C-alpha atoms as a printed R data frame, in Angstrom:
    type eleno elety resid chain resno       x      y      z
1   ATOM     1    CA   MET     A     1 -67.081 75.244 43.911
2   ATOM     2    CA   ALA     A     2 -69.082 72.401 41.526
3   ATOM     3    CA   PHE     A     3 -70.012 68.916 42.786
4   ATOM     4    CA   VAL     A     4 -67.107 66.614 41.950
5   ATOM     5    CA   SER     A     5 -67.778 62.955 40.689
6   ATOM     6    CA   LEU     A     6 -67.873 60.200 42.824
7   ATOM     7    CA   ALA     A     7 -65.774 58.269 40.824
8   ATOM     8    CA   ASP     A     8 -62.879 61.000 41.302
9   ATOM     9    CA   LEU     A     9 -62.690 60.673 45.185
10  ATOM    10    CA   LEU     A    10 -62.353 57.313 44.946
11  ATOM    11    CA   ARG     A    11 -59.755 56.950 42.176
12  ATOM    12    CA   GLU     A    12 -57.972 58.827 44.651
13  ATOM    13    CA   ALA     A    13 -58.449 57.085 47.818
14  ATOM    14    CA   GLU     A    14 -57.922 54.042 46.047
15  ATOM    15    CA   ARG     A    15 -54.233 55.229 44.621
16  ATOM    16    CA   GLU     A    16 -53.686 56.602 49.017
17  ATOM    17    CA   GLY     A    17 -55.132 53.699 50.779
18  ATOM    18    CA   TYR     A    18 -57.863 55.497 52.811
19  ATOM    19    CA   ALA     A    19 -62.098 55.712 52.522
20  ATOM    20    CA   VAL     A    20 -63.567 58.564 52.135
21  ATOM    21    CA   GLY     A    21 -66.926 59.501 54.280
22  ATOM    22    CA   ALA     A    22 -70.499 59.332 52.729
23  ATOM    23    CA   PHE     A    23 -72.908 61.464 55.311
24  ATOM    24    CA   ASN     A    24 -76.734 61.461 55.236
25  ATOM    25    CA   THR     A    25 -78.365 64.980 55.675
26  ATOM    26    CA   ASN     A    26 -81.988 65.192 55.954
27  ATOM    27    CA   ASN     A    27 -81.715 69.502 56.649
28  ATOM    28    CA   MET     A    28 -79.725 72.763 56.550
29  ATOM    29    CA   GLU     A    29 -77.672 72.124 60.004
30  ATOM    30    CA   ILE     A    30 -76.720 68.706 58.851
31  ATOM    31    CA   ALA     A    31 -75.502 70.011 55.364
32  ATOM    32    CA   GLN     A    32 -73.522 72.606 57.161
33  ATOM    33    CA   ALA     A    33 -72.278 69.838 59.465
34  ATOM    34    CA   ILE     A    34 -70.875 67.757 56.799
35  ATOM    35    CA   VAL     A    35 -68.958 71.039 55.200
36  ATOM    36    CA   GLU     A    36 -67.509 72.176 58.439
37  ATOM    37    CA   ALA     A    37 -66.376 69.215 59.301
38  ATOM    38    CA   ALA     A    38 -64.622 68.127 55.993
39  ATOM    39    CA   GLU     A    39 -62.964 71.625 56.148
40  ATOM    40    CA   ALA     A    40 -61.602 71.514 59.499
41  ATOM    41    CA   GLU     A    41 -60.072 68.198 58.123
42  ATOM    42    CA   ARG     A    42 -59.360 69.282 55.109
43  ATOM    43    CA   SER     A    43 -60.943 65.800 53.886
44  ATOM    44    CA   PRO     A    44 -62.995 65.359 50.597
45  ATOM    45    CA   VAL     A    45 -66.325 64.415 51.356
46  ATOM    46    CA   ILE     A    46 -69.561 62.813 50.089
47  ATOM    47    CA   MET     A    47 -72.818 64.587 51.221
48  ATOM    48    CA   GLN     A    48 -75.809 62.062 50.411
49  ATOM    49    CA   ALA     A    49 -79.322 62.196 50.726
50  ATOM    50    CA   SER     A    50 -81.814 59.119 50.915
51  ATOM    51    CA   GLN     A    51 -84.967 58.622 49.050
52  ATOM    52    CA   GLY     A    52 -86.523 59.408 52.181
53  ATOM    53    CA   ALA     A    53 -84.614 62.631 52.355
54  ATOM    54    CA   ILE     A    54 -85.162 63.583 49.567
55  ATOM    55    CA   THR     A    55 -89.500 62.872 50.085
56  ATOM    56    CA   TYR     A    56 -89.064 65.030 53.585
57  ATOM    57    CA   ALA     A    57 -86.980 68.333 52.609
58  ATOM    58    CA   GLY     A    58 -88.130 67.742 48.597
59  ATOM    59    CA   LEU     A    59 -84.905 67.504 45.677
60  ATOM    60    CA   ASP     A    60 -85.130 71.034 45.149
61  ATOM    61    CA   TYR     A    61 -84.084 72.132 48.541
62  ATOM    62    CA   ILE     A    62 -81.545 68.918 49.082
63  ATOM    63    CA   THR     A    63 -79.677 70.022 45.973
64  ATOM    64    CA   SER     A    64 -79.813 73.805 46.638
65  ATOM    65    CA   MET     A    65 -78.565 73.755 50.353
66  ATOM    66    CA   ALA     A    66 -75.960 70.894 48.720
67  ATOM    67    CA   ALA     A    67 -74.653 73.184 46.244
68  ATOM    68    CA   VAL     A    68 -74.291 76.367 48.716
69  ATOM    69    CA   ALA     A    69 -72.549 74.371 51.064
70  ATOM    70    CA   ALA     A    70 -70.591 73.003 48.571
71  ATOM    71    CA   ALA     A    71 -69.668 76.562 47.059
72  ATOM    72    CA   ARG     A    72 -68.461 77.819 50.096
73  ATOM    73    CA   ALA     A    73 -65.650 75.098 50.546
74  ATOM    74    CA   THR     A    74 -62.184 74.486 49.402
75  ATOM    75    CA   GLY     A    75 -62.324 70.643 49.234
76  ATOM    76    CA   PRO     A    76 -63.949 68.522 46.839
77  ATOM    77    CA   ILE     A    77 -67.473 67.460 47.580
78  ATOM    78    CA   ALA     A    78 -69.342 64.877 45.497
79  ATOM    79    CA   LEU     A    79 -73.238 65.001 45.840
80  ATOM    80    CA   HIS     A    80 -74.312 61.238 46.016
81  ATOM    81    CA   LEU     A    81 -78.076 59.393 45.776
82  ATOM    82    CA   ASP     A    82 -78.400 56.968 48.188
83  ATOM    83    CA   HIS     A    83 -80.395 54.070 47.729
84  ATOM    84    CA   GLY     A    84 -82.488 55.058 44.698
85  ATOM    85    CA   THR     A    85 -84.509 52.192 44.138
86  ATOM    86    CA   SER     A    86 -86.064 53.582 41.364
87  ATOM    87    CA   PHE     A    87 -84.960 54.828 37.517
88  ATOM    88    CA   GLN     A    88 -87.587 57.650 37.402
89  ATOM    89    CA   GLN     A    89 -85.617 58.962 40.969
90  ATOM    90    CA   VAL     A    90 -82.097 58.518 39.592
91  ATOM    91    CA   VAL     A    91 -83.067 60.163 36.578
92  ATOM    92    CA   GLN     A    92 -84.524 63.029 38.909
93  ATOM    93    CA   CYS     A    93 -81.465 63.492 40.761
94  ATOM    94    CA   ILE     A    94 -79.235 63.232 38.045
95  ATOM    95    CA   ARG     A    95 -81.063 66.234 36.369
96  ATOM    96    CA   SER     A    96 -81.499 68.473 39.654
97  ATOM    97    CA   GLY     A    97 -77.620 68.574 39.882
98  ATOM    98    CA   PHE     A    98 -76.402 65.372 41.831
99  ATOM    99    CA   SER     A    99 -72.925 64.631 40.488
100 ATOM   100    CA   SER     A   100 -73.271 60.184 41.726
101 ATOM   101    CA   VAL     A   101 -76.122 57.953 41.887
102 ATOM   102    CA   MET     A   102 -76.347 54.610 43.732
103 ATOM   103    CA   TYR     A   103 -79.232 52.187 41.629
104 ATOM   104    CA   ASP     A   104 -79.984 49.595 44.528
105 ATOM   105    CA   GLY     A   105 -81.205 46.968 42.370
106 ATOM   106    CA   SER     A   106 -80.224 44.165 45.390
107 ATOM   107    CA   LYS     A   107 -83.949 42.937 45.536
108 ATOM   108    CA   LEU     A   108 -83.782 42.219 41.999
109 ATOM   109    CA   SER     A   109 -82.129 38.763 40.612
110 ATOM   110    CA   LEU     A   110 -78.435 38.718 39.211
111 ATOM   111    CA   ASP     A   111 -79.423 39.837 35.712
112 ATOM   112    CA   GLU     A   112 -82.358 41.910 35.998
113 ATOM   113    CA   ASN     A   113 -79.940 43.747 38.244
114 ATOM   114    CA   ILE     A   114 -77.490 43.911 35.775
115 ATOM   115    CA   ALA     A   115 -80.107 44.986 33.063
116 ATOM   116    CA   MET     A   116 -81.696 47.881 35.141
117 ATOM   117    CA   THR     A   117 -77.789 49.186 36.214
118 ATOM   118    CA   ARG     A   118 -76.888 49.308 32.609
119 ATOM   119    CA   LYS     A   119 -79.965 51.109 31.698
120 ATOM   120    CA   VAL     A   120 -78.656 53.953 34.998
121 ATOM   121    CA   LEU     A   121 -75.259 53.881 33.235
122 ATOM   122    CA   GLU     A   122 -76.654 54.688 29.859
123 ATOM   123    CA   ILE     A   123 -77.497 57.811 30.869
124 ATOM   124    CA   ALA     A   124 -75.123 58.585 33.582
125 ATOM   125    CA   ARG     A   125 -71.892 57.915 32.215
126 ATOM   126    CA   PRO     A   126 -71.981 60.541 28.985
127 ATOM   127    CA   ILE     A   127 -72.335 63.111 31.683
128 ATOM   128    CA   GLY     A   128 -69.866 62.421 34.039
129 ATOM   129    CA   VAL     A   129 -72.057 61.451 36.626
130 ATOM   130    CA   SER     A   130 -71.110 57.864 38.448
131 ATOM   131    CA   VAL     A   131 -72.664 55.169 39.544
132 ATOM   132    CA   GLU     A   132 -72.729 53.023 42.812
133 ATOM   133    CA   ALA     A   133 -74.774 49.625 42.787
134 ATOM   134    CA   GLU     A   134 -75.186 47.206 45.117
135 ATOM   135    CA   LEU     A   135 -75.290 42.963 45.125
136 ATOM   136    CA   GLY     A   136 -76.447 41.479 47.980
137 ATOM   137    CA   LYS     A   137 -78.869 42.571 50.534
138 ATOM   138    CA   ILE     A   138 -77.916 44.582 53.430
139 ATOM   139    CA   GLY     A   139 -79.918 43.943 56.519
140 ATOM   140    CA   GLY     A   140 -81.616 46.715 58.893
141 ATOM   141    CA   THR     A   141 -83.756 49.608 57.753
142 ATOM   142    CA   GLU     A   142 -83.036 52.557 55.225
143 ATOM   143    CA   ASP     A   143 -85.476 55.285 55.620
144 ATOM   144    CA   ASP     A   144 -88.726 53.003 53.660
145 ATOM   145    CA   ILE     A   145 -86.748 50.381 52.720
146 ATOM   146    CA   THR     A   146 -86.008 47.421 55.367
147 ATOM   147    CA   VAL     A   147 -84.418 43.855 54.979
148 ATOM   148    CA   ASP     A   148 -85.479 41.842 56.977
149 ATOM   149    CA   GLU     A   149 -82.529 39.754 58.885
150 ATOM   150    CA   ARG     A   150 -83.673 36.254 57.299
151 ATOM   151    CA   GLU     A   151 -83.422 38.289 53.785
152 ATOM   152    CA   ALA     A   152 -80.694 39.418 54.222
153 ATOM   153    CA   LEU     A   153 -78.167 37.593 52.039
154 ATOM   154    CA   PHE     A   154 -74.265 38.332 52.220
155 ATOM   155    CA   THR     A   155 -72.488 39.341 48.908
156 ATOM   156    CA   ASP     A   156 -71.375 35.876 46.581
157 ATOM   157    CA   PRO     A   157 -67.603 36.691 45.548
158 ATOM   158    CA   LYS     A   158 -68.513 35.359 41.978
159 ATOM   159    CA   GLU     A   159 -71.372 37.061 41.291
160 ATOM   160    CA   ALA     A   160 -69.647 40.274 42.045
161 ATOM   161    CA   GLU     A   161 -67.010 39.552 39.433
162 ATOM   162    CA   ILE     A   162 -70.143 39.257 37.023
163 ATOM   163    CA   PHE     A   163 -71.720 42.039 38.347
164 ATOM   164    CA   VAL     A   164 -68.843 44.665 37.715
165 ATOM   165    CA   ARG     A   165 -67.904 42.855 34.397
166 ATOM   166    CA   GLU     A   166 -70.989 42.942 32.996
167 ATOM   167    CA   THR     A   167 -72.184 46.658 34.198
168 ATOM   168    CA   GLY     A   168 -69.134 48.734 34.202
169 ATOM   169    CA   ILE     A   169 -70.077 50.360 37.365
170 ATOM   170    CA   ASP     A   170 -67.865 53.055 39.598
171 ATOM   171    CA   ALA     A   171 -68.350 51.292 42.864
172 ATOM   172    CA   LEU     A   172 -69.949 48.258 44.263
173 ATOM   173    CA   ALA     A   173 -71.471 48.189 47.839
174 ATOM   174    CA   VAL     A   174 -71.416 44.835 49.163
175 ATOM   175    CA   ALA     A   175 -73.245 43.035 52.185
176 ATOM   176    CA   ILE     A   176 -70.407 41.632 54.526
177 ATOM   177    CA   GLY     A   177 -72.191 42.029 57.760
178 ATOM   178    CA   THR     A   178 -73.184 45.625 58.345
179 ATOM   179    CA   ALA     A   179 -76.809 46.353 58.548
180 ATOM   180    CA   HIS     A   180 -78.642 49.864 58.698
181 ATOM   181    CA   GLY     A   181 -79.942 51.355 61.658
182 ATOM   182    CA   GLN     A   182 -79.247 50.890 65.269
183 ATOM   183    CA   TYR     A   183 -77.485 47.676 66.092
184 ATOM   184    CA   LYS     A   184 -78.878 45.580 68.802
185 ATOM   185    CA   GLY     A   185 -75.311 43.745 69.408
186 ATOM   186    CA   GLU     A   186 -71.619 44.100 67.755
187 ATOM   187    CA   PRO     A   187 -71.449 43.443 64.481
188 ATOM   188    CA   LYS     A   188 -69.403 40.739 62.770
189 ATOM   189    CA   LEU     A   189 -68.166 41.537 59.338
190 ATOM   190    CA   ASP     A   190 -66.698 38.742 56.911
191 ATOM   191    CA   PHE     A   191 -63.780 40.018 55.966
192 ATOM   192    CA   ASP     A   192 -62.802 36.771 54.110
193 ATOM   193    CA   ARG     A   193 -65.409 37.234 51.670
194 ATOM   194    CA   LEU     A   194 -64.418 40.932 51.519
195 ATOM   195    CA   GLU     A   195 -61.143 39.958 50.686
196 ATOM   196    CA   ARG     A   196 -62.199 37.508 48.199
197 ATOM   197    CA   ILE     A   197 -64.685 40.065 46.480
198 ATOM   198    CA   ARG     A   198 -61.776 42.732 46.379
199 ATOM   199    CA   THR     A   199 -59.432 39.757 44.691
200 ATOM   200    CA   LEU     A   200 -62.130 39.639 42.142
201 ATOM   201    CA   VAL     A   201 -63.051 42.790 41.572
202 ATOM   202    CA   ASN     A   202 -61.205 46.014 41.024
203 ATOM   203    CA   ILE     A   203 -62.873 48.947 41.813
204 ATOM   204    CA   PRO     A   204 -64.043 50.379 44.701
205 ATOM   205    CA   ILE     A   205 -65.779 48.890 46.984
206 ATOM   206    CA   VAL     A   206 -68.221 50.752 49.530
207 ATOM   207    CA   LEU     A   207 -69.310 49.499 53.230
208 ATOM   208    CA   HIS     A   208 -73.245 50.610 53.947
209 ATOM   209    CA   GLY     A   209 -74.513 50.645 57.500
210 ATOM   210    CA   SER     A   210 -71.422 51.594 58.780
211 ATOM   211    CA   SER     A   211 -72.775 53.500 62.191
212 ATOM   212    CA   GLY     A   212 -72.024 51.566 64.799
213 ATOM   213    CA   VAL     A   213 -69.214 49.281 63.697
214 ATOM   214    CA   PRO     A   214 -66.293 49.170 66.026
215 ATOM   215    CA   ASP     A   215 -63.264 51.129 64.474
216 ATOM   216    CA   ASP     A   216 -61.113 48.295 64.302
217 ATOM   217    CA   ALA     A   217 -63.470 46.670 61.959
218 ATOM   218    CA   ILE     A   218 -63.316 49.645 59.783
219 ATOM   219    CA   ARG     A   219 -59.787 50.073 59.881
220 ATOM   220    CA   GLU     A   220 -59.744 46.570 58.583
221 ATOM   221    CA   ALA     A   221 -62.176 46.945 55.844
222 ATOM   222    CA   ILE     A   222 -60.377 49.986 54.568
223 ATOM   223    CA   ARG     A   223 -57.053 48.052 54.783
224 ATOM   224    CA   LEU     A   224 -58.944 45.400 52.615
225 ATOM   225    CA   GLY     A   225 -60.308 47.653 49.722
226 ATOM   226    CA   VAL     A   226 -63.465 49.791 50.938
227 ATOM   227    CA   ARG     A   227 -62.898 53.434 49.791
228 ATOM   228    CA   LYS     A   228 -66.397 54.488 50.189
229 ATOM   229    CA   VAL     A   229 -68.022 54.698 54.166
230 ATOM   230    CA   ASN     A   230 -71.567 55.732 54.791
231 ATOM   231    CA   ILE     A   231 -72.928 56.682 57.956
232 ATOM   232    CA   ASP     A   232 -76.372 58.342 58.300
233 ATOM   233    CA   THR     A   233 -77.570 56.651 61.902
234 ATOM   234    CA   ASN     A   234 -74.529 58.258 64.158
235 ATOM   235    CA   ILE     A   235 -75.136 61.399 62.948
236 ATOM   236    CA   ARG     A   236 -78.790 61.015 63.433
237 ATOM   237    CA   GLU     A   237 -77.896 60.070 67.112
238 ATOM   238    CA   ALA     A   238 -75.500 62.972 67.515
239 ATOM   239    CA   PHE     A   239 -78.105 65.654 66.717
240 ATOM   240    CA   VAL     A   240 -80.985 64.176 68.184
241 ATOM   241    CA   TRP     A   241 -79.246 63.633 71.378
242 ATOM   242    CA   ALA     A   242 -78.026 67.406 71.134
243 ATOM   243    CA   MET     A   243 -81.044 68.266 70.710
244 ATOM   244    CA   ARG     A   244 -82.939 66.675 74.164
245 ATOM   245    CA   ARG     A   245 -80.145 68.142 75.842
246 ATOM   246    CA   GLU     A   246 -81.161 71.925 75.302
247 ATOM   247    CA   LEU     A   247 -84.719 70.808 75.867
248 ATOM   248    CA   GLU     A   248 -83.856 69.131 78.990
249 ATOM   249    CA   ARG     A   249 -81.784 72.188 80.274
250 ATOM   250    CA   ASN     A   250 -84.132 74.864 79.193
251 ATOM   251    CA   PRO     A   251 -87.677 73.069 78.282
252 ATOM   252    CA   ALA     A   252 -89.333 76.483 78.345
253 ATOM   253    CA   GLU     A   253 -87.322 77.088 75.052
254 ATOM   254    CA   ILE     A   254 -88.849 78.171 71.986
255 ATOM   255    CA   ASP     A   255 -86.049 79.591 69.869
256 ATOM   256    CA   PRO     A   256 -84.959 76.825 67.435
257 ATOM   257    CA   ARG     A   257 -81.446 78.364 66.609
258 ATOM   258    CA   LYS     A   258 -80.973 77.570 70.223
259 ATOM   259    CA   ILE     A   259 -81.530 73.609 69.917
260 ATOM   260    CA   LEU     A   260 -80.445 73.148 66.638
261 ATOM   261    CA   GLY     A   261 -77.709 75.442 67.105
262 ATOM   262    CA   PRO     A   262 -75.504 73.133 69.658
263 ATOM   263    CA   ALA     A   263 -76.846 69.750 67.475
264 ATOM   264    CA   ARG     A   264 -75.532 71.092 64.191
265 ATOM   265    CA   LYS     A   265 -72.087 71.297 66.293
266 ATOM   266    CA   ASN     A   266 -72.572 68.020 67.792
267 ATOM   267    CA   THR     A   267 -73.223 66.732 64.390
268 ATOM   268    CA   VAL     A   268 -69.639 68.214 63.364
269 ATOM   269    CA   GLU     A   269 -68.130 66.789 65.660
270 ATOM   270    CA   ILE     A   270 -68.822 63.271 65.133
271 ATOM   271    CA   ILE     A   271 -67.857 63.984 61.223
272 ATOM   272    CA   ARG     A   272 -64.446 64.799 62.070
273 ATOM   273    CA   GLU     A   273 -64.450 61.421 64.538
274 ATOM   274    CA   LYS     A   274 -65.444 59.159 61.128
275 ATOM   275    CA   ILE     A   275 -63.367 61.443 58.887
276 ATOM   276    CA   ARG     A   276 -60.216 61.221 60.990
277 ATOM   277    CA   LEU     A   277 -61.094 57.448 61.307
278 ATOM   278    CA   PHE     A   278 -61.399 56.879 57.656
279 ATOM   279    CA   GLY     A   279 -58.272 58.562 56.750
280 ATOM   280    CA   SER     A   280 -59.361 61.061 54.198
281 ATOM   281    CA   ASN     A   281 -58.099 63.835 56.892
282 ATOM   282    CA   ASN     A   282 -55.416 66.186 55.578
283 ATOM   283    CA   ARG     A   283 -55.818 65.153 51.629
284 ATOM   284    CA   VAL     A   284 -56.968 68.643 50.654
């Protein structure tokens, strides 16, 4: 099965009122876990790679692993670049076979962000590649991208309206109180802000930094228009926790398969939980 566009997945999610999970992959086992979980839950899914994952594994490896996984799936899968801050990186991912890219110009001024996002759309739109963009700064750390808490700015609803109108993007990532990485306390989402944005912006909304956000808050965000929910930290936690457990049980173990296999299984379970939470199960 070829990768499908993000726009197609989110259009159906918008029509039915659920969200599609976007799960970050860094290696073969996680890529396999994403597809296995989606197949078990009969769910569409977004497999995404950050710039850090691409640096670690290599763009060709990431694309090839995702393609093999998608070929074995019966449900639709999009391959998405997460937080692409470089125009060159975006172009490379499109050429490599990604069906969707995120251009993150959130550190730029509004006008600069609009201009660069338009540049991405000029090359992506004619060949059916979806484009997500970000407005406002989401706190925390995503691989090599760090936004200090004092620098993190919530998305301005009126700017969101201008940004979407001037770019024509397929999905908008907003800053409403989430953060990348592990939370020190319970995050408090600004639902009033999300609701105002949704009344002014008639495209799917993306929630980044969703690992660690309480389930009730995720459900409310989806009710208010979030259609793509990003999960990375929870995957890392599940994967590494299972590896540690296996090594603690048998410190002398030297077979990577006996360490990574349980980690993959544990990752499948956390992804299945998220899929059910997002309401995308039994949609395929």
